[in-house]
ROFI-982176 format. One line per 5 residues: number of its first residue (from 1); their letters; for each residue x, y, z of N, C-alpha, C. Coordinates in pm, 1 decimal, always signed. Layout:
REM ROFI-982176
NUM	a	X Y Z X Y Z X Y Z | ...
This chain:
REM ROFI-982176
1	mpeie	+2505.2 -1197.3 -1030.8 +2379.7 -1160.1 -1095.3 +2256.0 -1205.8 -1017.2 | +2254.7 -1327.2 -961.3 +2138.9 -1365.5 -879.0 +2120.1 -1276.1 -756.9 | +2229.4 -1232.2 -693.8 +2219.2 -1143.2 -577.8 +2161.4 -1007.8 -618.3 | +2204.6 -956.5 -730.4 +2153.2 -828.5 -780.6 +2003.4 -839.2 -807.7 | +1964.7 -944.9 -875.9 +1822.9 -960.9 -908.8 +1739.5 -982.8 -782.8
6	riwqa	+1793.0 -1056.3 -685.0 +1721.0 -1078.6 -559.1 +1692.3 -947.3 -488.4 | +1795.0 -862.5 -477.6 +1777.5 -734.1 -408.5 +1682.2 -644.4 -485.3 | +1694.2 -642.9 -618.4 +1604.5 -561.7 -700.6 +1459.7 -606.0 -683.4 | +1435.8 -737.2 -685.3 +1301.0 -789.1 -668.2 +1248.7 -762.8 -527.1 | +1335.4 -775.4 -426.4 +1293.0 -758.1 -286.8 +1257.4 -614.7 -253.3
11	nlqvy	+1298.1 -520.7 -336.7 +1270.8 -379.4 -311.7 +1178.7 -320.3 -418.4 | +1073.4 -396.8 -446.8 +963.7 -354.1 -534.3 +1009.9 -317.5 -674.7 | +1127.3 -366.3 -715.1 +1181.2 -344.0 -849.5 +1204.0 -195.4 -879.0 | +1236.9 -117.1 -774.9 +1253.1 +27.3 -794.8 +1397.6 +74.9 -778.5 | +1486.6 -9.9 -726.5 +1623.6 +33.6 -703.1 +1702.8 +40.1 -832.7
16	gadkv	+1781.5 +147.2 -846.1 +1880.6 +155.0 -950.7 +2012.0 +97.0 -900.5 | +2117.5 +112.7 -981.7 +2245.7 +50.8 -948.0 +2300.5 +100.6 -814.8 | +2283.3 +228.7 -784.8 +2342.1 +284.4 -663.3 +2284.9 +218.9 -538.6 | +2151.7 +210.5 -528.5 +2090.0 +152.8 -408.7 +2106.2 +1.2 -403.3 | +2106.4 -65.6 -518.2 +2135.2 -209.3 -516.5 +2274.7 -233.0 -459.6
21	wkqmn	+2370.4 -152.6 -503.4 +2509.1 -164.4 -454.9 +2517.1 -137.1 -305.5 | +2447.7 -31.6 -259.5 +2447.6 +1.1 -116.9 +2386.9 -111.8 -33.9 | +2277.5 -170.6 -82.9 +2214.6 -279.8 -9.1 +2305.3 -401.7 -5.6 | +2376.1 -428.3 -112.9 +2470.5 -540.3 -113.2 +2582.3 -516.5 -12.2 | +2626.2 -392.8 +0.0 +2725.6 -359.5 +102.3 +2670.7 -385.1 +241.9
26	reavp	+2543.0 -348.9 +265.3 +2481.4 -371.5 +396.2 +2471.7 -520.1 +427.6 | +2459.9 -602.0 +324.4 +2450.2 -746.8 +343.5 +2585.8 -815.1 +330.4 | +2692.5 -734.9 +327.1 +2830.0 -788.1 +321.0 +2853.2 -873.9 +196.5 | +2796.0 -831.1 +84.9 +2822.1 -897.0 -43.5 +2924.0 -811.9 -117.3 | +3048.2 -853.9 -128.1 +3153.0 -770.0 -188.6 +3135.4 -757.1 -339.7
31	varct	+3122.4 -633.5 -385.3 +3107.8 -608.1 -528.6 +3135.0 -460.6 -553.9 | +3187.8 -428.3 -670.3 +3211.4 -289.2 -709.2 +3084.4 -230.3 -769.1 | +3066.0 -98.9 -751.2 +2946.2 -35.6 -804.5 +2939.1 -49.0 -956.2 | +3053.1 -33.3 -1023.4 +3053.7 -42.8 -1169.6 +3010.7 -182.0 -1215.9 | +3042.1 -283.0 -1135.1 +3000.0 -418.6 -1168.5 +2849.5 -432.8 -1157.9
36	verlm	+2792.5 -374.3 -1051.6 +2647.7 -377.6 -1035.3 +2579.2 -309.1 -1153.3 | +2630.1 -193.0 -1190.7 +2570.6 -119.2 -1301.6 +2579.1 -199.2 -1431.5 | +2693.6 -259.2 -1457.6 +2712.7 -336.3 -1580.3 +2621.4 -458.5 -1583.5 | +2611.2 -529.4 -1469.9 +2529.3 -649.4 -1466.5 +2380.2 -617.1 -1468.9 | +2341.6 -503.8 -1413.3 +2201.0 -464.5 -1421.7 +2163.0 -434.0 -1565.9
41	rrlrl	+2254.6 -373.7 -1641.0 +2227.3 -351.5 -1782.9 +2211.8 -484.8 -1856.0 | +2295.5 -580.4 -1821.5 +2287.3 -712.0 -1885.2 +2155.3 -780.3 -1850.8 | +2112.0 -763.6 -1724.9 +1985.3 -822.6 -1681.1 +1863.2 -740.2 -1722.9 | +1888.3 -621.9 -1779.6 +1781.9 -529.5 -1820.9 +1695.1 -488.4 -1702.0 | +1763.4 -459.4 -1591.5 +1696.6 -411.1 -1470.8 +1719.8 -261.7 -1457.5
46	qgarr	+1614.0 -187.4 -1431.4 +1623.2 -42.2 -1415.1 +1552.3 +0.6 -1288.0 | +1599.7 +111.5 -1231.2 +1532.2 +169.1 -1117.0 +1418.4 +259.0 -1160.1 | +1336.0 +297.1 -1063.0 +1224.7 +387.0 -1091.1 +1277.4 +526.1 -1122.4 | +1209.9 +593.8 -1213.9 +1246.3 +730.9 -1249.3 +1127.2 +821.2 -1224.5 | +1154.8 +930.5 -1159.9 +1047.3 +1021.7 -1122.5 +1010.3 +1112.7 -1237.3
51	gkavr	+878.6 +1139.4 -1246.4 +829.3 +1234.8 -1344.0 +805.8 +1370.0 -1278.9 | +744.7 +1459.4 -1353.1 +715.8 +1593.4 -1302.6 +599.4 +1589.0 -1205.6 | +614.3 +1654.8 -1091.7 +507.7 +1657.4 -991.0 +392.3 +1744.5 -1037.3 | +270.4 +1702.7 -1003.5 +151.2 +1780.1 -1034.3 +79.1 +1810.4 -904.2 | +48.0 +1936.6 -882.1 -17.6 +1975.5 -758.2 -166.7 +1945.4 -766.3
56	ttvpd	-223.4 +1903.4 -653.3 -365.5 +1870.8 -647.6 -442.5 +1963.2 -555.2 | -379.5 +2020.4 -455.0 -450.3 +2105.2 -359.1 -480.2 +2241.1 -419.8 | -597.3 +2293.4 -385.8 -642.8 +2422.2 -439.0 -647.9 +2522.6 -324.9 | -574.8 +2635.7 -335.4 -576.4 +2733.3 -227.0 -715.1 +2793.0 -206.3 | -751.0 +2813.2 -81.1 -873.5 +2883.6 -45.8 -832.4 +3014.4 +20.0
61	rsvpc	-830.5 +3119.5 -58.6 -778.8 +3248.1 -8.9 -879.5 +3321.3 +79.7 | -1000.4 +3267.1 +91.4 -1099.9 +3329.6 +178.2 -1083.9 +3287.7 +323.7 | -1001.8 +3185.3 +348.7 -982.1 +3133.8 +484.6 -847.3 +3182.0 +537.8 | -845.1 +3239.5 +658.2 -716.5 +3282.1 +716.3 -623.1 +3163.1 +733.1 | -495.4 +3180.9 +697.6 -397.9 +3072.2 +705.8 -306.6 +3090.1 +826.8
66	pldrv	-263.8 +2980.6 +887.4 -161.7 +2990.2 +992.1 -31.7 +3046.3 +933.7 | +57.9 +3086.6 +1022.0 +187.4 +3135.2 +978.4 +271.4 +3022.7 +919.8 | +368.0 +3060.8 +835.8 +464.8 +2964.5 +784.9 +578.3 +2955.4 +886.6 | +578.7 +2848.5 +965.8 +677.9 +2831.2 +1072.1 +797.7 +2748.3 +1026.2 | +798.8 +2710.0 +899.1 +904.7 +2624.2 +846.2 +997.3 +2699.5 +752.2
71	nrqfv	+939.5 +2785.0 +668.8 +1016.1 +2868.3 +575.6 +1110.3 +2784.0 +489.9 | +1057.9 +2674.0 +440.4 +1130.1 +2585.6 +348.2 +1250.4 +2515.2 +411.3 | +1259.6 +2515.9 +542.4 +1369.0 +2446.6 +611.1 +1315.3 +2314.4 +666.1 | +1316.5 +2211.6 +581.8 +1255.5 +2083.4 +618.6 +1358.0 +1994.1 +686.9 | +1393.8 +2032.2 +808.2 +1487.6 +1956.6 +889.6 +1430.8 +1946.4 +1031.1
76	aerpn	+1465.1 +1838.7 +1098.9 +1422.6 +1819.2 +1237.6 +1533.7 +1747.8 +1312.6 | +1547.8 +1780.4 +1440.1 +1652.2 +1720.2 +1523.2 +1605.7 +1593.8 +1593.8 | +1476.7 +1566.1 +1589.0 +1421.2 +1449.6 +1658.1 +1288.4 +1412.0 +1593.1 | +1241.9 +1288.0 +1616.1 +1106.8 +1252.0 +1572.2 +1002.0 +1336.2 +1644.5 | +886.4 +1350.9 +1583.1 +774.8 +1427.5 +1639.8 +812.3 +1572.3 +1669.5
81	qlwvs	+895.6 +1628.5 +1584.4 +925.5 +1771.4 +1592.1 +858.2 +1846.6 +1476.8 | +855.9 +1785.7 +1358.1 +795.5 +1848.3 +1241.0 +733.2 +1740.3 +1153.4 | +601.9 +1754.8 +1127.4 +532.5 +1670.4 +1030.8 +496.0 +1753.6 +909.3 | +495.1 +1692.4 +791.8 +445.8 +1759.5 +671.6 +337.8 +1672.7 +608.9 | +240.2 +1736.8 +545.4 +127.2 +1665.2 +486.5 +99.5 +1715.1 +345.4
86	dftyv	+54.3 +1623.5 +262.4 +11.8 +1657.6 +126.1 -60.5 +1536.7 +69.3 | -126.2 +1554.1 -46.6 -185.4 +1439.0 -113.1 -163.6 +1447.2 -263.0 | -177.6 +1333.3 -327.3 -157.9 +1322.3 -470.6 -273.7 +1243.5 -530.0 | -270.7 +1217.6 -658.6 -382.5 +1155.2 -727.4 -338.9 +1026.4 -796.8 | -435.8 +936.7 -819.4 -412.2 +811.2 -889.5 -529.8 +785.9 -983.1
91	stwqg	-500.6 +753.7 -1107.3 -605.5 +721.4 -1204.2 -634.8 +572.1 -1199.6 | -764.1 +536.2 -1191.0 -805.6 +395.2 -1193.6 -918.0 +379.2 -1295.1 | -952.8 +253.9 -1322.2 -1064.2 +227.1 -1412.4 -1196.7 +272.9 -1354.8 | -1202.7 +290.3 -1222.9 -1325.0 +335.8 -1157.0 -1328.3 +487.4 -1137.5 | -1223.4 +556.8 -1182.1 -1217.0 +701.9 -1165.5 -1094.0 +744.3 -1087.4
96	wlyva	-1088.6 +873.0 -1052.9 -972.9 +926.5 -981.2 -978.6 +890.9 -833.7 | -859.8 +859.7 -778.7 -843.6 +843.2 -635.5 -742.1 +944.8 -585.8 | -745.8 +971.4 -454.8 -653.8 +1066.3 -393.9 -588.5 +999.9 -273.0 | -457.3 +1017.6 -259.3 -380.2 +951.3 -154.7 -307.1 +1057.1 -72.9 | -336.2 +1062.3 +56.8 -276.2 +1161.0 +146.7 -169.2 +1095.0 +232.2
101	fvidv	-63.2 +1170.1 +259.3 +44.3 +1123.1 +345.8 +73.7 +1226.2 +453.7 | +111.1 +1176.9 +571.2 +167.7 +1259.5 +678.5 +306.7 +1202.8 +705.5 | +409.3 +1286.7 +696.2 +548.0 +1241.0 +706.4 +617.8 +1309.8 +821.7 | +687.4 +1230.6 +903.5 +773.6 +1285.6 +1007.6 +906.1 +1323.8 +941.6 | +941.9 +1450.3 +950.6 +1055.5 +1503.1 +875.4 +1189.5 +1445.5 +921.3
106	fakyi	+1202.1 +1412.7 +1048.9 +1332.6 +1371.0 +1101.6 +1395.6 +1260.4 +1018.6 | +1319.8 +1154.1 +989.9 +1374.0 +1041.7 +912.8 +1289.9 +1011.2 +789.2 | +1201.9 +1107.3 +751.1 +1114.1 +1086.3 +634.8 +1023.8 +964.2 +654.8 | +983.2 +938.7 +777.3 +898.3 +824.2 +810.8 +751.9 +860.7 +786.0 | +681.6 +777.0 +710.3 +540.1 +802.2 +683.0 +459.4 +755.2 +803.7
111	vgwrv	+398.4 +850.4 +873.5 +327.9 +817.6 +997.7 +177.7 +804.7 +977.8 | +125.9 +850.9 +864.4 -16.8 +839.0 +836.4 -42.6 +847.4 +687.6 | -146.0 +777.6 +640.3 -183.9 +784.6 +499.1 -328.7 +742.0 +483.4 | -390.3 +781.7 +373.0 -528.8 +745.0 +346.1 -555.9 +755.1 +196.6 | -640.3 +664.1 +145.0 -685.8 +665.4 +6.1 -833.5 +701.4 +5.7
116	sntmt	-874.2 +789.8 -86.7 -1012.7 +835.8 -89.7 -1058.0 +859.8 -233.5 | -1191.1 +854.4 -253.3 -1248.9 +887.9 -383.4 -1266.9 +1037.3 -401.2 | -1258.4 +1113.3 -292.1 -1284.6 +1256.7 -298.6 -1177.0 +1335.2 -225.2 | -1160.5 +1461.7 -265.6 -1062.4 +1551.5 -202.3 -1130.6 +1634.6 -93.8 | -1168.4 +1571.4 +14.4 -1241.5 +1640.6 +119.8 -1155.0 +1658.6 +244.1
121	tdfvl	-1203.1 +1741.2 +335.4 -1133.5 +1758.3 +462.9 -1132.4 +1628.0 +541.9 | -1243.1 +1550.6 +535.3 -1247.8 +1421.7 +605.9 -1134.6 +1331.0 +561.8 | -1104.1 +1333.1 +434.9 -999.7 +1248.4 +377.5 -863.5 +1278.4 +439.8 | -822.0 +1403.7 +443.5 -692.0 +1436.7 +501.2 -694.5 +1425.5 +653.2 | -811.2 +1446.1 +713.6 -824.5 +1427.2 +858.1 -801.1 +1281.6 +897.5
126	daleq	-847.0 +1189.4 +813.5 -825.5 +1047.2 +841.4 -676.8 +1013.9 +844.6 | -600.5 +1070.1 +751.0 -455.8 +1047.3 +749.8 -392.1 +1104.9 +875.9 | -438.4 +1223.5 +917.5 -386.9 +1284.3 +1040.1 -421.5 +1199.6 +1162.0 | -544.3 +1148.3 +1167.8 -584.1 +1066.1 +1281.6 -498.5 +940.3 +1291.0 | -465.2 +880.9 +1178.2 -378.2 +762.8 +1180.3 -241.1 +799.9 +1235.7
131	alyar	-189.8 +915.7 +1195.0 -59.9 +960.1 +1244.8 -64.1 +983.9 +1395.4 | -171.0 +1046.0 +1443.2 -184.3 +1071.8 +1586.7 -193.6 +941.8 +1664.8 | -267.1 +845.3 +1611.1 -280.3 +716.5 +1679.2 -147.4 +642.2 +1682.3 | -73.7 +647.4 +1570.9 +52.2 +573.2 +1561.0 +160.6 +634.0 +1649.3 | +162.5 +767.4 +1658.9 +272.5 +835.2 +1727.1 +240.6 +878.8 +1869.5
136	qperd	+115.0 +905.7 +1899.1 +75.7 +951.2 +2033.3 +166.7 +1064.1 +2082.2 | +179.0 +1173.4 +2005.8 +270.4 +1280.6 +2047.8 +222.7 +1349.1 +2175.8 | +316.6 +1382.0 +2261.7 +284.3 +1455.9 +2384.0 +239.8 +1597.2 +2349.2 | +147.9 +1650.8 +2427.6 +96.8 +1785.2 +2398.9 +204.7 +1892.0 +2412.6 | +305.9 +1863.2 +2495.1 +412.8 +1960.9 +2514.4 +536.3 +1927.6 +2430.3
141	aalih	+517.6 +1849.7 +2323.2 +631.2 +1805.0 +2241.6 +678.5 +1910.8 +2142.8 | +608.3 +2025.2 +2136.2 +644.1 +2132.2 +2042.5 +646.0 +2080.8 +1898.0 | +541.8 +2003.6 +1864.3 +530.0 +1946.3 +1730.4 +463.1 +2046.1 +1637.3 | +522.6 +2064.5 +1519.1 +467.8 +2151.5 +1414.6 +416.4 +2065.2 +1300.3 | +298.8 +2099.3 +1249.7 +241.6 +2032.8 +1131.9 +239.9 +2133.0 +1017.6
146	hsdrg	+307.2 +2099.2 +906.2 +318.3 +2191.1 +793.4 +247.9 +2133.7 +670.2 | +180.6 +2220.2 +596.2 +113.8 +2181.2 +472.2 +118.9 +2298.3 +375.0 | +66.0 +2276.4 +252.5 +50.5 +2388.8 +162.3 -81.2 +2459.1 +193.7 | -124.3 +2549.7 +106.0 -241.2 +2631.4 +132.9 -371.3 +2567.0 +83.9 | -370.2 +2436.4 +60.7 -491.4 +2369.2 +14.6 -607.2 +2387.3 +110.8
151	sqyvs	-727.3 +2398.7 +54.5 -844.5 +2427.3 +137.1 -869.9 +2319.8 +242.1 | -832.1 +2194.5 +212.5 -853.8 +2087.4 +309.7 -770.9 +2110.0 +435.7 | -647.5 +2159.8 +418.4 -554.8 +2172.7 +531.3 -575.7 +2301.7 +611.5 | -633.6 +2403.1 +549.0 -658.1 +2527.5 +623.1 -802.3 +2536.7 +671.3 | -878.5 +2428.4 +654.6 -1017.6 +2428.0 +700.8 -1023.6 +2441.0 +853.1
156	iryte	-1135.3 +2488.7 +900.8 -1153.1 +2507.2 +1045.2 -1142.1 +2373.4 +1117.7 | -1202.9 +2268.2 +1063.9 -1202.3 +2138.0 +1130.8 -1060.7 +2081.9 +1141.9 | -982.8 +2095.2 +1036.3 -846.0 +2042.6 +1040.1 -761.7 +2120.7 +1140.6 | -773.4 +2252.2 +1137.2 -696.8 +2336.6 +1228.5 -736.7 +2310.9 +1373.6 | -866.6 +2292.1 +1396.1 -913.1 +2264.3 +1532.4 -859.5 +2130.3 +1582.2
161	rlgea	-852.0 +2030.8 +1493.3 -801.1 +1899.2 +1535.8 -654.1 +1908.9 +1573.5 | -578.0 +1987.3 +1499.8 -438.5 +2008.0 +1536.7 -429.1 +2072.8 +1674.0 | -515.7 +2171.6 +1697.9 -515.0 +2238.5 +1827.0 -549.5 +2144.5 +1941.2 | -647.4 +2056.0 +1919.4 -684.6 +1959.4 +2021.9 -568.4 +1867.7 +2058.7 | -484.5 +1836.1 +1959.1 -370.6 +1747.0 +1981.6 -247.0 +1821.9 +2030.6
166	gieps	-257.2 +1954.4 +2046.7 -142.6 +2032.6 +2092.1 -36.8 +2052.0 +1985.0 | -78.0 +2047.4 +1858.0 +15.3 +2060.9 +1745.8 +2.7 +2200.3 +1685.2 | +116.4 +2262.0 +1657.9 +119.8 +2397.3 +1602.1 +106.4 +2389.3 +1450.2 | +4.4 +2454.7 +1391.6 -10.8 +2450.4 +1246.0 +84.9 +2546.2 +1175.1 | +124.9 +2507.0 +1054.9 +210.4 +2590.1 +970.8 +167.3 +2568.2 +826.7
171	vgskg	+158.0 +2677.1 +752.2 +115.1 +2669.2 +612.6 +211.9 +2748.4 +526.2 | +250.9 +2691.1 +412.3 +342.1 +2759.4 +321.2 +289.8 +2895.6 +279.4 | +376.2 +2993.7 +279.2 +333.0 +3131.4 +254.1 +326.9 +3167.9 +107.5 | +398.6 +3095.9 +22.0 +408.3 +3134.7 -118.3 +309.2 +3062.7 -208.5 | +260.9 +2947.6 -164.4 +165.2 +2875.6 -245.7 +226.6 +2802.3 -363.1
176	dsydn	+354.4 +2763.5 -355.6 +415.3 +2683.3 -461.1 +473.3 +2556.2 -399.9 | +522.3 +2466.1 -486.9 +566.4 +2335.1 -439.5 +685.9 +2343.5 -346.7 | +768.1 +2448.0 -358.9 +885.1 +2459.6 -272.1 +846.8 +2481.2 -126.7 | +727.1 +2537.2 -102.7 +683.2 +2560.9 +34.2 +641.6 +2433.2 +105.1 | +631.8 +2323.2 +31.7 +604.6 +2193.7 +93.7 +686.0 +2087.2 +20.9
181	alaet	+813.3 +2118.5 +0.6 +897.6 +2039.4 -88.5 +915.6 +1895.5 -42.9 | +929.0 +1872.1 +87.2 +952.5 +1735.8 +133.7 +831.7 +1647.1 +105.7 | +711.2 +1696.7 +135.0 +591.0 +1618.5 +107.0 +576.4 +1594.1 -42.5 | +608.3 +1694.6 -123.7 +604.1 +1677.6 -269.3 +702.4 +1569.5 -312.6 | +818.3 +1563.2 -247.3 +917.8 +1461.2 -280.1 +864.8 +1321.2 -251.2
186	ingly	+800.8 +1303.1 -135.8 +744.6 +1172.5 -101.6 +634.7 +1134.8 -200.0 | +550.7 +1230.8 -237.6 +449.1 +1204.6 -338.7 +513.0 +1157.3 -468.9 | +622.4 +1224.3 -508.0 +690.3 +1188.0 -631.9 +747.9 +1047.6 -626.9 | +805.9 +1011.4 -512.7 +859.2 +876.1 -498.2 +746.9 +772.0 -504.0 | +636.3 +802.0 -438.9 +520.8 +711.2 -439.4 +471.8 +687.7 -581.9
191	kaeli	+460.6 +795.5 -660.4 +412.4 +781.5 -796.3 +512.7 +704.3 -882.6 | +642.0 +736.2 -867.0 +743.9 +673.4 -950.8 +768.1 +527.8 -913.3 | +771.4 +499.4 -783.4 +809.0 +366.1 -737.0 +692.8 +267.6 -734.4 | +571.5 +318.5 -729.4 +456.3 +228.1 -719.8 +353.6 +252.7 -829.9 | +296.7 +371.0 -832.4 +179.3 +395.5 -916.3 +211.4 +381.2 -1064.9
196	hrrap	+313.5 +449.2 -1113.2 +343.9 +443.2 -1256.0 +392.4 +305.0 -1299.1 | +464.1 +238.0 -1212.7 +524.3 +109.0 -1248.8 +422.1 -4.1 -1255.1 | +311.2 +7.7 -1180.9 +213.3 -100.7 -1177.3 +82.7 -66.5 -1248.1 | +77.2 +49.0 -1313.0 -44.8 +87.5 -1384.0 -71.8 -11.5 -1498.0 | -196.9 -27.0 -1539.9 -315.2 +46.6 -1493.4 -373.6 -12.3 -1364.9
201	wktke	-440.1 +73.3 -1288.0 -504.5 +33.5 -1164.2 -654.2 +19.1 -1189.2 | -711.4 -89.4 -1136.7 -852.5 -116.4 -1162.9 -944.8 -62.0 -1053.6 | -907.6 -84.2 -926.2 -999.6 -53.3 -816.9 -930.0 +22.6 -704.7 | -1012.2 +81.8 -619.3 -961.2 +148.0 -499.4 -894.9 +46.9 -407.0 | -952.2 -71.9 -395.9 -897.3 -173.9 -306.9 -756.3 -213.2 -348.7
206	svela	-731.5 -224.8 -479.0 -598.1 -262.0 -525.6 -496.8 -153.0 -494.8 | -537.5 -26.6 -504.5 -448.6 +84.6 -471.3 -419.0 +86.0 -322.1 | -520.8 +62.0 -240.2 -501.3 +61.3 -94.8 -404.3 -47.9 -52.0 | -421.3 -168.2 -105.1 -333.2 -278.7 -67.3 -190.4 -253.0 -112.3 | -174.6 -201.4 -233.5 -40.7 -173.4 -283.3 +24.5 -59.4 -205.6
211	tlewv	-54.6 +40.3 -166.9 -1.0 +152.4 -89.1 +42.6 +105.1 +49.4 | -35.3 +17.0 +109.6 +2.3 -40.7 +238.3 +137.0 -111.8 +227.4 | +154.4 -188.8 +122.2 +280.6 -259.8 +101.2 +394.9 -161.2 +80.6 | +370.7 -58.4 -1.1 +475.9 +38.9 -31.7 +516.4 +116.8 +93.1 | +419.4 +160.9 +173.8 +450.1 +238.4 +294.2 +532.4 +154.4 +391.5
216	swfnn	+495.0 +28.2 +409.7 +571.4 -59.3 +498.3 +714.1 -75.9 +448.0 | +728.8 -98.4 +318.7 +863.5 -110.8 +260.5 +941.0 +19.8 +274.6 | +875.7 +131.7 +244.5 +941.0 +262.6 +250.5 +993.6 +290.1 +390.4 | +912.0 +265.5 +490.9 +952.0 +295.6 +628.1 +1059.8 +201.5 +681.2 | +1052.8 +75.5 +644.1 +1136.2 -25.2 +708.6 +1250.4 -80.5 +624.6
221	qrlme	+1247.7 -60.3 +492.6 +1351.1 -117.8 +408.8 +1418.6 -19.0 +314.7 | +1346.6 +80.9 +267.1 +1400.9 +167.0 +161.8 +1523.3 +244.2 +210.5 | +1631.6 +235.0 +136.2 +1753.2 +307.8 +171.6 +1737.5 +453.6 +131.3 | +1758.9 +544.1 +226.6 +1744.1 +687.2 +202.7 +1882.0 +752.0 +197.3 | +1914.4 +811.0 +85.2 +2045.8 +873.6 +69.0 +2070.1 +980.7 +173.5
226	slgyi	+1966.7 +1060.6 +203.7 +1981.1 +1170.8 +299.2 +2006.6 +1121.6 +441.3 | +1978.1 +993.4 +469.1 +2000.4 +935.7 +602.0 +2128.6 +854.2 +607.6 | +2208.7 +859.0 +501.0 +2329.3 +777.9 +497.5 +2301.8 +636.4 +449.8 | +2203.8 +624.3 +360.7 +2165.8 +495.2 +302.2 +2123.6 +393.7 +408.5 | +2032.1 +436.7 +495.3 +1964.1 +345.9 +587.9 +1814.9 +375.9 +580.2
231	ppaea	+1727.3 +281.8 +621.5 +1582.9 +305.5 +617.2 +1538.4 +404.5 +725.5 | +1422.0 +469.1 +707.5 +1369.9 +561.1 +808.4 +1355.4 +498.4 +946.8 | +1303.1 +376.7 +954.2 +1284.3 +312.9 +1085.0 +1417.6 +292.0 +1155.9 | +1520.4 +258.7 +1081.1 +1652.3 +239.3 +1141.2 +1709.0 +371.3 +1191.7 | +1686.3 +478.0 +1117.2 +1733.7 +609.8 +1160.1 +1666.1 +652.4 +1289.7
236	eanyy	+1535.5 +627.7 +1302.0 +1465.4 +662.1 +1425.5 +1513.3 +574.8 +1541.4 | +1533.1 +446.0 +1515.9 +1582.0 +356.3 +1620.6 +1720.0 +399.4 +1668.6 | +1804.7 +443.1 +1575.7 +1937.5 +491.9 +1613.0 +1927.0 +615.3 +1701.8 | +1831.2 +704.2 +1669.7 +1813.3 +825.8 +1750.7 +1774.2 +788.9 +1893.7 | +1674.7 +702.6 +1907.7 +1627.5 +667.4 +2041.9 +1733.7 +589.8 +2119.6
241	rqher	+1810.3 +508.5 +2050.2 +1918.4 +434.8 +2115.5 +2024.4 +531.8 +2169.7 | +2058.8 +629.8 +2087.7 +2156.6 +728.9 +2130.7 +2102.1 +815.1 +2243.9 | +1973.5 +849.3 +2236.2 +1909.9 +930.4 +2340.5 +1909.9 +855.8 +2473.7 | +1877.2 +726.1 +2470.8 +1877.8 +646.3 +2593.2 +2018.5 +633.5 +2649.7 | +2117.1 +619.3 +2562.5 +2256.5 +608.3 +2607.2 +2300.3 +737.7 +2676.4
246	qaaia	+2265.4 +851.9 +2618.0 +2300.7 +979.9 +2677.6 +2231.7 +1000.2 +2811.0 | +2105.0 +957.5 +2819.2 +2031.1 +971.7 +2945.2 +2092.0 +884.4 +3054.3 | +2136.6 +764.6 +3015.6 +2198.7 +674.5 +3113.3 +2330.0 +732.2 +3165.1 | +2408.2 +794.8 +3075.0 +2534.3 +855.9 +3114.6 +2510.1 +973.4 +3209.5 | +2408.3 +1052.9 +3176.2 +2376.4 +1168.9 +3258.8 +2329.0 +1128.0 +3398.0
251	a	+2258.0 +1012.9 +3405.0 +2208.8 +965.7 +3535.6 +2321.1 +910.2 +3620.7
């Protein structure tokens, strides 16, 4: 029971029995999944549960949109091949806030984020600039940036910045959540694992600090089922390790 509670507390109190059990396996703590589930009930520990997603971006049909180069296929064979972007909302005592994310699809790694009081192009551009600074993608990397049809993402300034960085823009063609499903999923996890669990929020500063903590945990510790129950950073490190090994063999 102390090991279960330690892992639950160390992972922002969001893990259910499955991920607690997986993390215990990673730490070589022998235990059956049914035991973890039973003891978590005894300890009254629960994982985060996601609610229904709410869209925040508003389509601007007067602005020409880039082609949909993803077609709902949110998969990538390497880092810096496909990024997706979206933003969500947070209620605070000082009013509404908006939180934008840029995610590298390969390992679901959050490469950029920003908190703002307004839903402006500058706001989502700041998240993109952080991603560009963190990743420094090569101009010939054939990187695609995908978003929904929100006016912030199809604005001239945003599209021009992608062009300056050598990134190919892509915008969902249908205008529904499925056209940007991966980004919507990350938004949902953010709301379920952080925002709803720690509400009410008083200030923008408190949201920013908590988001910084959550993003660091998400990238470096959170077990992702789609990656074989390893964190995004570990999945990327495994890719580069394998790539270097193959290059050494070829040489």
